[in-house]
DRENROLUM-735201 format. One record per residue (C-alpha): x, y, z. Coordinates in steps of 0.05 Angstrom, whole numbers, padded with zeros to 5 digits, always signed. Each point is the difference from the previous one (the first is absolute). Layout:
REM DRENROLUM-735201
XYZ;...
REM end
This chain:
REM DRENROLUM-735201
+01907+02305+01857;+00049-00054+00023;+00076-00008-00008;+00009-00075+00012;-00067-00023-00029;-00030+00010-00068;-00076+00008+00003;-00044-00003-00061;-00074-00014-00013;-00019-00034-00066;-00068-00030-00016;-00021+00001+00074;+00064-00036+00021;+00050+00034+00047;+00070-00020-00021;+00047+00007+00059;+00073-00011-00018;+00057-00003+00050;+00051+00046-00031;+00070-00012+00028;+00026-00044-00057;+00073+00015+00015;-00011-00032+00069;-00045-00056-00026;-00059+00039+00030;+00024-00013+00071;-00041+00031+00055;+00019+00065+00034;-00041+00039+00050;-00022+00046-00056;-00021-00058-00044;-00039-00032+00057;-00037+00066+00011;-00012+00015-00073;-00026-00070-00015;-00048+00005+00058;-00025+00067-00025;-00007-00026-00072;-00042-00059+00024;-00042+00047+00043;-00012+00047-00059;-00021-00058-00046;-00045-00029+00054;-00037+00067+00007;-00004+00017-00074;-00069-00017-00027;+00029-00004-00070;+00047-00056+00021;-00027-00071+00000;+00064-00041+00002;+00072+00011+00024;+00064-00028-00030;+00065+00003+00040;+00064-00014-00040;+00073+00019-00004;+00039+00044-00048;+00057-00035-00036;+00021-00072+00011;-00023-00008+00072;-00067+00000+00036;+00030+00017+00068;+00064-00026+00032;-00023+00014+00071;+00027+00050+00049;+00057+00045-00022;+00049-00015+00056;+00037+00065-00013;-00063+00036+00024;+00002-00034+00068;+00052+00023+00051;+00030-00060+00037;-00024+00024+00068;-00072+00011-00022;-00055-00041+00033;-00027-00045-00055;-00066-00008+00036;-00011+00075-00004;+00018-00001-00074;-00056-00050-00010;-00050+00037+00043;+00012+00067-00032;+00015-00018-00072;-00023-00069-00021;-00061-00015+00043;-00039+00062-00022;+00016-00016-00073;-00023-00072+00007;-00063+00021+00037;-00017+00050-00054;+00004-00056-00050;-00041-00046+00045;-00055+00052+00006;-00006+00011-00075;-00068-00025-00024;+00020-00001-00073;+00037-00057-00034;+00076+00007+00005;+00048-00034-00047;+00074-00011+00013;+00031+00000-00069;+00066-00033+00019;+00046+00017-00058;+00065-00023+00032;+00028-00020+00067;-00044+00010+00062;+00044-00010+00060;-00009+00011+00074;-00052+00055+00012;-00010+00001-00076;-00027-00070+00005;-00043+00021+00060;-00029+00056-00043;-00019-00050-00055;-00031-00048+00050;-00044+00056+00028;-00032+00013-00068;-00062-00037-00024;+00030-00027-00064;+00072-00015-00020;+00018+00001-00074;+00072-00023-00011;+00045+00010-00059;+00032-00066-00019;+00067+00033+00020;-00025+00021+00069;+00017-00033+00066;-00014+00004+00074;+00052-00003+00055;-00014-00004+00075;+00065+00038+00010;-00008+00016+00074;+00033-00063+00026;+00064+00016-00038;+00013+00060+00045;-00027-00032+00064;-00068+00032-00001;-00073-00021+00000;-00049+00009-00059;-00041+00062+00014;-00049+00050-00031;-00056-00052+00004;+00041-00054-00034;-00013-00054+00052;-00074+00020+00003;-00013-00008-00074;+00048-00055-00020;-00031-00058+00040;-00069+00022-00022;+00022-00008-00072;+00040-00064+00003;-00008-00031+00069;+00042-00001+00063;+00051-00053-00018;+00020+00029-00067;+00000+00071+00028;+00049-00022+00055;+00044-00034-00052;+00004+00062-00044;+00011+00048+00058;+00055-00042+00033;+00038-00024-00061;-00004+00066-00037;+00011-00032-00068;-00016+00034-00066;-00070-00016-00024;-00006+00001-00075;-00064+00021-00035;-00014-00073-00017;+00010-00021+00073;-00043+00057+00024;-00056-00023-00046;+00008-00072+00024;-00004+00022+00073;-00064+00040-00013;+00033+00068+00012;-00020+00032-00065;-00061+00012-00043;+00036-00007-00066;+00070-00003-00030;+00006+00042-00063;+00051-00007-00057;+00047+00060-00004;-00023+00020-00070;-00073+00003+00022;+00012+00033+00067;-00028+00070-00010;-00059-00024-00042;-00022-00055+00048;+00008+00042+00063;-00040+00056-00031;-00054-00046-00024;-00006-00033+00069;-00003+00067+00036;-00051+00029-00047;-00043-00062+00006;-00002+00009+00076;-00014+00074-00010;-00061-00018-00042;-00030-00044+00054;-00049+00018+00057;+00049+00038+00045;-00045+00002+00062;-00012-00075-00003;+00075-00013-00005;+00011+00043+00062;-00052-00038+00039;+00030-00067-00022;+00069+00024+00024;-00029+00023+00067;-00037-00065+00014;+00058-00044-00021;+00046+00036+00048;-00049-00004+00058;-00013-00074-00013;+00066-00018+00032;-00024+00026+00068;-00075-00013-00006;-00044-00058+00021;-00047-00030-00052;-00058+00036+00032;+00037+00067-00003;+00020-00014-00071;-00071-00014-00021;-00023+00066+00030;+00056+00037-00036;-00022-00033-00064;-00070+00027+00011;+00025+00070+00015;+00046+00001-00061;-00054-00027-00046;-00048+00053+00023;+00051+00055-00018;+00018-00033-00067;-00074-00006-00017;-00009+00075+00006;+00055+00017-00051;-00013+00025-00070;+00047-00055-00025;-00046-00054+00029;-00060+00031-00036;+00041+00004-00065;+00021-00073+00009;-00072-00024+00007;-00024+00044-00057;+00056-00026-00046;-00017-00072+00019;-00073+00010-00018;+00019+00035-00065;+00051-00055-00017;+00058+00048-00007;+00066+00014+00033;-00007+00047+00060;+00035+00068+00001;+00019+00012+00072;+00017+00071+00024;+00030-00017+00068;-00060+00030+00036;
REM end
């Protein structure tokens, strides 16, 4: 189906793997497009309840492949036509999305990880705000997500200095959900993804939506959105199962419906 992305569904988890290992999974126009389509497919698929985005080989994503960008090309148009639609597809996804950062995530690769809901890092992984080293500005949503995760001052520091951020540092800064030992990588990422896939999918989508809108809502607007979301959640089969399981003193079995 894709050439630069591997796409596989296992146990209601869509595994989306950037597949240009010989180029450290650097972005090209084709990879931007195929990743966008893979996210869109997983978002629409009723059998998918969680997405994992990772990289083939030793890198998560090293950013833009500069060989794919002619020197006289308008960078703004590259973002508008390639990156922004990809990031917006990810932003619209109502299912939980995990960035399984198996190696370096630099430049737009770091932006991709920041745009996901959860970031699981291999102990050997790292982040690099590489843009400043070639006289550019962090893009693809980087400066939108980064200060929301770690605050304005630290975001400015990372973006301007462009220093390598180890997995330990990323954890200390609050950038990641969990750092995983190399020998436990596959097992722990799979367990985390399948745990999310077993949860009430509709409720997770509503939580994501209301958290995003909270940044631009008044308290009064937020309270009304709470009421609207809770009404919808209360109509789901998963809510009914949760209540029934509570009454029967057993673990609920959610179906994502």
